[in-house]
C-alpha positions, 0 to 999 in steps of 0.5 A: 681394698675395703673388703680386705680391711673388713676381713682383717678387722673381723679376725683381729683379737682385742685381748689375749687369752689367759692360760686358763681359757687356753686350757679350757679350749684344749680340754673342750677340743678333746671330746669334739675330736672324739665325736668327729672320729666316731662320726668318720668311723660310722660314715665309713661303715655306712659306705662299706655297707652301701658299696658292698652289701647292698649290691649283694642283697639287691642282686645288681652290680654297683653300676646298676646295669 
């Protein structure tokens, strides 16, 4: 029970955010989302290269047998 109280106390805000602060948070989130989307696209391209191009170059199948 003590852990539950500490967790609740950890996430409790003491003051409400102003409208300007909320606008700044939303405005800051836009470039973060763009970076995450680009990171996902790059990861997808790397997975495609690893799964499809690498076996053709290495002359083995995906299982490596």
